[in-house]
C-alpha positions in Angstrom: 37.2 -57.0 -48.2 40.6 -55.5 -47.8 41.5 -53.5 -44.7 42.0 -50.3 -46.9 38.5 -50.5 -48.4 37.0 -51.2 -45.0 38.6 -48.2 -43.5 37.5 -46.0 -46.4 33.9 -47.2 -46.0 33.8 -46.6 -42.3 35.1 -43.0 -42.7 32.5 -42.3 -45.4 29.8 -43.7 -43.1 30.8 -41.5 -40.1 30.9 -38.4 -42.4 27.5 -39.2 -43.7 26.0 -39.5 -40.2 27.7 -36.3 -39.1 26.3 -34.3 -42.1 22.8 -35.7 -41.5 23.0 -34.6 -37.9 23.9 -31.1 -38.9 21.1 -30.9 -41.4 18.6 -31.9 -38.8 19.8 -29.5 -36.1 17.4 -26.7 -35.4 18.3 -23.2 -36.5 19.9 -21.3 -33.6 18.2 -17.8 -33.3 19.9 -15.3 -31.1 17.7 -13.9 -28.4 17.2 -10.1 -28.7 18.8 -8.0 -26.0 16.0 -6.5 -23.9 15.7 -2.8 -24.1 15.8 -1.2 -20.6 12.7 0.7 -19.7 13.5 4.3 -19.1 12.8 5.7 -15.7 10.0 8.2 -15.9 11.0 11.7 -15.0 9.0 13.0 -12.1 8.2 16.7 -12.4 7.6 18.4 -9.1 5.4 21.5 -9.5 6.8 24.3 -7.5 4.4 25.8 -4.9 2.8 29.1 -5.8 3.6 32.2 -3.8 0.3 31.9 -2.0 1.1 28.3 -1.0 4.6 29.3 0.2 3.1 32.1 2.2 0.4 29.8 3.8 2.9 27.1 4.6 5.3 29.5 6.2 2.5 31.1 8.3 1.4 27.7 9.5 5.0 26.7 10.6 5.5 30.1 12.1 2.3 29.9 14.2 3.2 26.4 15.4 6.7 27.5 16.4 5.5 30.5 18.4 2.8 28.5 20.0 5.2 25.7 21.0 7.5 28.3 22.6 5.0 29.0 25.3 5.9 25.5 26.7 9.5 26.5 27.0 12.3 27.3 24.5 16.0 27.5 24.3 17.6 29.2 21.3 21.3 28.6 21.1 23.6 30.5 18.7 25.9 27.8 17.3 27.9 30.0 15.0 28.6 33.7 14.7 30.1 36.5 16.8 28.2 35.3 19.9 28.5 31.6 19.5 27.2 30.0 22.7 24.7 32.7 23.4 21.4 31.3 24.9 18.0 32.9 24.7 15.8 31.1 27.3 12.1 31.2 27.7 10.5 29.4 30.7 6.8 28.8 30.9 4.6 31.4 32.6 3.8 28.8 35.3 7.5 28.6 36.1 8.3 32.3 36.3 5.4 34.4 35.5 6.2 37.5 33.4 9.9 37.2 34.3 10.4 34.1 32.3 12.8 35.3 29.6 16.6 36.0 29.7 19.7 35.6 27.6 23.1 34.4 28.6 26.5 34.9 26.9 29.6 32.7 27.2 31.2 35.5 29.1 28.6 35.2 31.8 26.7 38.3 30.9 22.9 38.0 31.2 20.0 40.3 30.3 16.3 40.5 29.8 14.4 39.6 26.6 11.1 40.3 25.1 8.7 37.9 23.3 9.7 39.6 20.0 13.4 38.7 20.6 12.9 35.0 19.9 13.3 33.7 16.4 10.5 31.3 17.0 8.0 34.2 17.2 9.7 37.1 15.4 8.1 36.4 12.0 4.7 35.7 13.3 4.7 38.9 15.3 6.0 41.0 12.4 3.5 39.6 9.9 0.7 40.1 12.4 1.6 43.8 12.8 1.9 44.6 9.1 -1.6 46.0 8.5 -2.6 46.8 12.0 -0.6 50.0 12.6 2.0 48.2 14.7 -0.4 46.5 17.0 -0.2 42.7 17.0 -3.3 40.7 16.3 -3.7 37.0 15.9 -5.2 36.8 12.4 -2.4 37.1 9.9 -3.2 38.7 6.6 -3.3 36.6 3.4 -0.7 36.7 0.7 0.0 39.9 -1.2 3.0 40.8 -3.4 2.8 44.3 -1.9 3.6 43.2 1.7 6.9 44.5 3.0 8.2 41.0 3.6 9.1 38.5 0.9 8.9 34.8 1.6 10.4 32.2 -0.7 10.9 28.4 -0.6 13.8 26.4 -1.9 12.6 22.9 -3.0 16.1 21.6 -3.1 16.9 22.4 0.5 13.3 22.6 2.0 14.2 25.9 3.5 12.2 29.1 3.7 13.8 32.6 3.3 12.3 35.8 4.5 13.6 39.2 3.5 12.5 42.6 4.8 13.7 46.0 6.0 13.9 46.7 9.7 12.6 49.9 11.3 16.1 51.3 11.0 16.1 50.6 7.3 18.7 47.8 7.3 18.1 44.5 5.5 17.1 41.5 7.5 17.3 38.1 5.8 16.5 34.9 7.7 16.7 31.3 6.3 14.6 28.8 8.2 14.9 25.0 8.5 12.0 23.2 9.9 11.4 19.8 11.7 8.1 18.3 12.7 6.3 21.4 11.6 8.3 23.9 13.6 11.5 26.0 13.0 14.5 24.0 14.0 17.4 26.2 12.8 17.6 29.8 11.6 20.4 31.5 9.8 20.7 35.3 10.1 22.4 36.2 6.8 23.5 39.7 7.6 24.9 38.9 11.0 26.4 35.6 9.8 24.8 33.5 12.7 23.1 30.2 12.9 20.8 29.4 15.8 19.2 26.1 16.9 15.7 26.1 18.4 14.9 23.5 21.1 11.3 23.4 22.4 10.1 22.2 25.7 11.0 22.8 29.3 14.5 24.2 29.7 16.9 22.1 31.8 17.9 23.0 35.3 21.0 25.0 34.2 19.0 27.1 31.8 16.2 27.6 34.3 18.7 28.8 36.9 20.1 31.4 34.5 16.7 33.0 34.1 15.9 32.8 37.8 19.3 34.2 38.9 19.0 37.1 36.5 15.6 38.3 37.7 16.6 37.8 41.3 19.6 40.0 40.8 17.5 42.5 38.8 15.0 43.0 41.6 17.6 43.1 44.3 19.4 46.1 42.8 
């Protein structure tokens, strides 16, 4: 057999084998691209006005109750930034357990109603009792002279009412561990932090010095 015919035969054989291999190869099927599962939308039902009222009352009660164990309210922004309102325990100072201090050094007496921790509780408790405080707060009514709303985005309560002088008073409350932690007074452009527990030595001294000077005059 000539070299030319042998070369032609070999080429034909290789081509035949290659074609046979192609015909026996399994069909290649592209895997479908998985469709991502959509994230379900969670719809949070807003609380009813009754629920907002009850939740606020509960936090207000807890805040005022906690203040009996000591409280320091510090104005962190506003015209009197640095002002302290201090409440010692009754065991520490008896009735003379409350005083305020300004950065200028001015001090003065306070009443229970002057603390943001208790202001709302006292006001709500007085609404249907002719101005006399009682411990059982009335239930929700759209006719009460105070409106309480709740912002689900910020977790803040807002109260709005008129004071005895007829001016608007709007307070925005942040809470922590079931008690008020920061309060914004909208009309007066102030923000105040509330710290519960026994005041430190410096704050205690402010109260004691004020009342000592008061009775020595």
